[in-house]
N, C-alpha and C positions, 0 to 999 in steps of 0.2 A: 358450851353448846356444840362446838365443832368436835370435841372430844367425845362427846356423848353420840353426836351424829355418826361419827367414824367407828366408835365401838359397836353401836347397834346396826351398822350398815350390813346389808346382804348383798351379794352379786346378783346380777340379773338371772343367772343361770339358777341359783338357788330359789329365787322367787317363782321362776317357771316350774322347777321341780316341785315346790311346795302347792303351786297352783293345781299342777296335775293331781297331787295327793288328795287335795281337798275336794276337787270335783268327783274323784273316785270314791272317797268315803261319804259324799254328800246323801241325804236322804232323797227318796224318790220325789217328793214334792217340791224340790228346789228347782230343776230345770223346767217343769211345767209353768212355774210362776214366771220364768223368763220368756218362754215362747207363747204364753197367753197374751203378752203384749207385743211381741216381735212379729210373729206370724201375720196377724191381721194387718199390720202397718206394711209389711213387705208385699203381701197380696194386693193391698189397696194401692200402693205405689206402682206396681207393676200394671195393674189395670187401668190406673190414670195415665202412665207413660203410653200405654198402647191406644188408649181412647183419645188422648190429645194428639197422637201422632197421625191417626187414620181417620178420625171423624170428620165429616165435612161440617157439622154443627158444633164444633168444639168450642167456637168462641161464645156460644149461647150459654152453655152451661159450665164453662171452664172455671169461673169464680167459685160455684157451688161445689164442684169436684175438688177443688184446691182446699176449700174448708174442710171437706171430709177428710182428705189426706192429713191436714193440720190435726185434726181431732184424734185421728189414729196415732199420730206422732206423740201427742201429749198423753194418750193411753199408754203408749209404749214405755214412756219415759217413767210413768208412775210404777209400772211392774219391773222396770230395770231397778228402782229404788227398792222395791220389796224384795227382788232377787239378792241385792247387795247387803241389806239388813239381815236376811236370813243367813247368808254366809258369815256376816259379822257374828251372829248369835252362834253359829256353828263353831267359829274360831274361840270365842270367849267361853263357851259352855254354859251360857246362861240362857234361860227360857226365852222365847219369841216375844217380841214386844206386842202390846195389844194395838188394836187399830180403831179407835173411836173416830167420830166423823170428823171432828176438828183436825186430827191428825192428817186424815186422808185429804182433806180440802187444802191444807197447808202445803203438803208434798205437791198435789196437783198445781197449785198456783206458783210455787216456787220453782219447780222443775220446768214448767211451761215458759216462765220468763227467762230463767238462765239458759236452758237448753236451745231456746229459738236463735239466740245470738251466735251459736256455733257456725251457722250457715254463712255469716259474714266474716267472723273472726278468723276461723281456722283457714280459710283461703288465703286471707291477707297475710297471715303468719306463715303459712307455706311459701308464699312469694319472698318473704323476708327471711326464711330459712331459720335463723337463731331462735326466736321465741315460739317455733311450732311445738317443740317438746313440752315446753311449760303449758301452753294453751291445751293441747291435747290432755294432759295429765289433769287440767283443772276441770274440764268437762267431764272427764270419767270419775274424778273425786267427788264432783257436785252430785252424782247418782247416788254415791255411797255415804252421804251425810244424813245421820239420823239421830244425832245427839239429843236434841231438845225435844219436847212433846209436840210442839208447833213450830215448824220450820219458818225461817223468815229469809228473804232474798240476802240481806246484809249478813247474817250470821253464816249461811251457806257459802256465799261468795268469800268471805274471809277465811273461813275454815278449808275451803277447797284450795284456795291460793297458797296458803300456808303449807298444805301438805303437797302442792305441786313443786314448790321451791326446794323440798328436801331431795338429796341424793340425785341431782340432775345427770351424773354418768350413767347411773343405774336406769333412769328413766328413758334416755336417749337409746341404750342398748335394748331395753325392753321393746321400744318401738321398731328398732330395726328388725330383730329377731321376729316379732310378731308379723310385721308385714312380709317378711321372707315365708313365713308359715302361710300366710293368707295367699301369697302368689303361687305356693305349690298347691294349696286347696283349690285355688280358681283354676289352674291348669288340669287338675286331676278331674274336677267336675266338668270342664269343658270337654276334655277328651272322651270321657265317659259318655256325656250326652251325644257326643257326636258318632260314636261307635256302637252303642247299645241298639239304636234302630237298625243298623246295618247287620249286626248279629241276630237280630229277632228274624230279620228277613232270610239271612243265610240259613239258620238254624231250624226255625220253626215255619218259615214261610208266611209270616205275618208282614203285610205292606202297609205302612203308614205314611203320612204326608212328610215326616222327617226322612225316611228312607227314600222317598221320591225326590226330596229337595237335595239330599246328598251334601256334598261340600259347600254348595251355595247357601246352606243354612247360616254359614258363618258371616255372610253379607247383611243378615238381619240384625240391626242394633238391637232388637228386643231379645235375641238370643244371649247376647253379653249381658244386658241388663239383668236377666233372669239368673245367670251364672254369678254375678256380682252379689245379688240377693240372697242365693244360697250359700255363697261363701261368708256373707256377714252372719247368717243365721248359725253357722257352724263354728265360727271362730269368735264372735262377740262374747259368749259366756266365758270363755277363757280369758279375754281381755278384762272383762269386768271383775273377775275373781282375782286376777294379778293386780289390779289397782285397789281392790279392797284389802289385800295383803300389805300393800304399800302404806295405806292409811292406817291400817292396824298397828304396825310397826312404828309409823310416823307419831301417832298418838301415845304409844308407849314409851317414847322419850320422856314424856312428861308425866304420864301416870303410872308407868310400870307394869301395865296390864299384862304384858307377856310374861314377866316374871312371877306375878301372882299365879298365873295359870300353871307355870312350871312348878311353883311351890305347892299348889294345890294337888297336882299329880304326885309330887314328891311325898307329901303327906299321906295320900293314899298308899303309896308303895311302902312307906315305912310302917304303917299300921298292918299291911300284910306281911311284912317282914317280922315285926315284933309278934304277931300271932303265930307264925311258923315257929319262930325260936322258942316261944312259950310252950307250944305243942311239942317240940323236941326235947326241952328240958323236963316236962312233966312225964311223958310217955316213953321217949327213946333214951335219954341219959341213964336212968337207973340200970337198964340191961348193958349198956356199954361200960358202966362203971364195974359192975360185977364181972363182965368178961375181961377187963384190964386187970382187976386185982387177982383173978385166978390165973392170969397169964404170966409167964416169967420171961424177962428180956435177957438175951444173951449179951456178952461184952463186945462181941462183933457188930451186932445190930446197933449197939449204943454208940460205938465208934462212928459207924456209918451215918447216923442220924446227926450226929454232933458236926461230922463233916459237910453235910447238906446244909446245915443250918449255918456254919461259918462262910459258905460260899455264897450266901445270899447277898443280894445287891447292898443292903444296908450295912452290912459287915465287911465290905470290901474297900473301905474308903483309905486303908493304910497300903493297898495293893498297888502296883504300877498301873497308871492310867492307860486305857485301850481305847480305841476309836469305836464308838458306838454307832450301831446302824440306825438310820432314820426308822421312825416308827412307820409302820405300814399305813399308808393312806386308806381312807375309806374308798369303796367302789364308787367309781362314777356312775352318775345317772344316765338315761338313754340320751337326753338332750345334749348334755355335756360330751358325751361320746361322739355323739354325731357331728357337733361344731368341731370337736378336735380332729375328726377324720376329714371334714371339710377343709380345714386349715392346712392339714398335712398335704391333702391333694392339690391345693392352690400352691403351696411351696414347692411341690414336686414340679408342677405345670411351669412356674416361673424359672425353676433351674433348668428345666429342659428347653425352654425358650431362649434362656441365656446361651446355652450350649449351641443350640441351632445357629444363633446370631454370631457368635463366635466362628463357628465352622464357616458361615457365609462370608464373613469379612477375610478370614484366612484364604478362601478359595478366590475371593476377588483379588486380593494381595498377590496371590501366585501368578495371575495373569500379567503383572508388570514386571519387567526385567529389574534385577537389583542394580542400583547406580554403582558405577566403579570406583567413584570417589566417595568417601565416607563423610557426609557432612555432618552437622551437628544433630544430635538426637531430637531436638525441638523441630529442626527443619525437616526431618525425616517424618517425623509424626503429621506434620502439616501437610506434606506432600501426599502420604498414605491416605489421610483422610479425604484429601480433595480428589484423589483419583477414585476412591470408593464412591464419593458422592457423584461424581461424573458418571461412573458406571451405573449406579442406582437410577439416575435421572435417565439415562439411555434405556434401561430396562423398562422403567415405567412408560417413557414414550413408545416403545416398540408395543408394550401391553395395550396401551390406549389405542394406537392406531390399528392393532388387531381387532380390537373389540369394535371400533367403528367400522372397519371393513365387513367384520361378521354381521354386524347390524344392517349394514346397506345391502348385502347379498340376501340376507333373511327377508328384508323388505321387498326387494325385487323378486324374489322367489314366490313370497306370498302374493304379490300383485299378478305375477303370471298364472299362479294357480287359481286365484280368484276369477281371471278373465277367462281361463280355460274352463273352469267349473261353470260360469255363468253362460259361456257359449255352448257347452255341452249339455246343459241341464235341459230336460224337455219341456215344452211350454205346456202347462196344465190346461185341462179343459174348463173354461169358465162356467160351463153348464153344470158341472159336477159339484154337488152340495158338500162333498167331503174334503174339498181343497181348504187349505188355511192360508192366511195372510202372510205367514212366515216362510211358505213354500219358496217365495222369491223375493228378491230385495225390492226396494220401493222404486227404484230406477227402471226395473224390469217390468213391474205392474204398470207403470206410466206409458212405457213403450208399447206394451201390449194394449193398453186403453186407446193409444193412437192409431194402432193398426186396426182396432174394432171400428174407430170413427171413419177412417178411410174406407173401410169395407161397408159403411153404413148400418152396423149393428149398434145403435145406440144403448140397447139393453145390456149387452155384453161388456160394452165400454163402461157403462156405470158402475157394473160390478168390478171390473178392474180398478176403476178410480176408487171405490169403496175399500177394497182390499189393500190398495197402496196407503190409503189413510190409516188403516189399523196397523199396518207393518210400522209406519212411521211413528205412530204413538207407542208401539211397543218397543221400538229403539229408544225412544225417549223415556222408558220405564214408567208410562202413564197407564198401561194396561199389560196384561199378560195374555198371549194367544193360547188358547186351548180349544180342542176341538168340540168338547162338550158345551162350551159356552154359546149362549144366544146373543142375539144383538142388543137387547136390553140388558142383559148382564153387562156386556161391554160398556154400556152407557152408564150403568149404576157404578162400575169400578173407576170410570173416568170421572164421575163426580166426587168420588172419595179421594182420588188421588191428586186431582188438578181443580180442587174446588175454587181456588183463586182467580182461575182464568174464566171468568163468567161468559165472555164473549165467545169462546171457542166452544164451551158447552152448550150455548144456545144454537149456534150454527151446526154442530154435530147432531143435536137433537131433530132440528128440522131437515137436515140431509137424510137422517135414518128414516125419518117418516116417508120422504119421498121415495127413496130406495125400497123400502118394503112395500110400498103401494105399486112399484113397477116390477120388481122382481117376484113377490108373492102374490100380487093381485092381477088384475086384468087391465091396468091403467097403461096406455100407450103414451110413452114420453115423446114430447116434441123436441125439435132442435133448441128452441128458446129454454125450455125447461131443463133441457141437458146442459145448455152453456151456463144456465145459473147454477146448476148442481155441481158443475166443474169449478166455477168460481168459488163456492163455498169450501169445496175440498183443498183449493190452493189456500184459502184464508186459514182452514184448520192446519194445514202444513206450516205455514209461516209462524202462526202463534204458538204452535207446539215447539218450536226450535228456539223460542226466546227463553 
């Protein structure tokens, strides 16, 4: 069995090349069968992530939403099996299987039971490192099982595990190469998503939320989850096809299905060749015979023909042996050429780094005078290494001290700039409706409120305290300050982002009602009401810091 495995073994590069060829020659109905199941699941998962992250009532319908995502996952795995079986039919040249109700139900039941365990098994296997490749191949193979009319969990599990144990080196190389491709696709999609809004703004003048967010869009976890979902949609058909090919060649070890396909194509070619020969014999050969019979052959031409025949390879066995050149290898594919280029570049980089380190050590040795007496070579080597280690430690110490001094200088300079800016910043007019809470820091609003209290203007002092509260909530990322937002919009945003802090939400709602009655209404606030309002703002500031 080991000899058969080695004989039929294909490298990971050849599997990837053949995967690319299979997807290129696939019919138009192949990829829609994959995306019919994958796109609904990815969109549902993204909506579930966003809703559970921002909704204040997520705990009320979280179970129902999770059930919906689970249903979409089972739906996706069924269509993954359909996609794999269609690739299998394309490889074997057989017509596509029929889909009775019993077969559909058995695939739904089997795949839902097997694939649901991957969320527990794969993380544990990744922590243990060694069995991850086998477990990953097992779940990919389970999607490609379609031998029996009705699948069972036992038969599918045994078949998938048997295929996963074949050719472990090929399997692990496939996983490494595919993950590198996935990383490249993920980076390309992320860079494109970041730069397209800026290009639209620069070239066409279209302003979007993404161009307004700019580089801060990278701080949103939803952005990275979306990029991962798009990477999965682009890469997973390639992965599924590669593992279907592995399963096809794994089954061929016992069934010889790959040889039957080659023989089938060979028989077709032979029939075409025989038909061509018969046509040549019946229609072309008589004319050639007449021409040859009428033509006369000269002695010189006859000698030259004999010489050419004697110089053929099958007649040169009596001549001295010569060194035969190797047969020209087949041209490499694009993936093999790319990997060879990457390996060459890494080798050049390692050699360049080695040269730099050698020059550095030679330069460090030049700083020390050569000893007058020539001790043993081993003692000289130890002395040189000790000196180099001391010099490198001294260089690292100087670099660390320089870094610490630069950081201290930057902090002092930043503190001086902040104090200068704060002192030079003009005091906004509290009566102006266009001022925003982020125009001043929290301590400046509080100081301004104290000044208004001393002057006896409790109405302006109340507004200064309210703006200080908004600025503090914005610093803790519970709200975002915008000039177009109303007070009720700030309240709704606070309910979404800080729904777990019920005490703070209730106090903020009561304080907002009092503030709007005083600021926008005709209510005259008393000192006792103002003290109560100020106490509530202190409670909000204290709870927001927790």
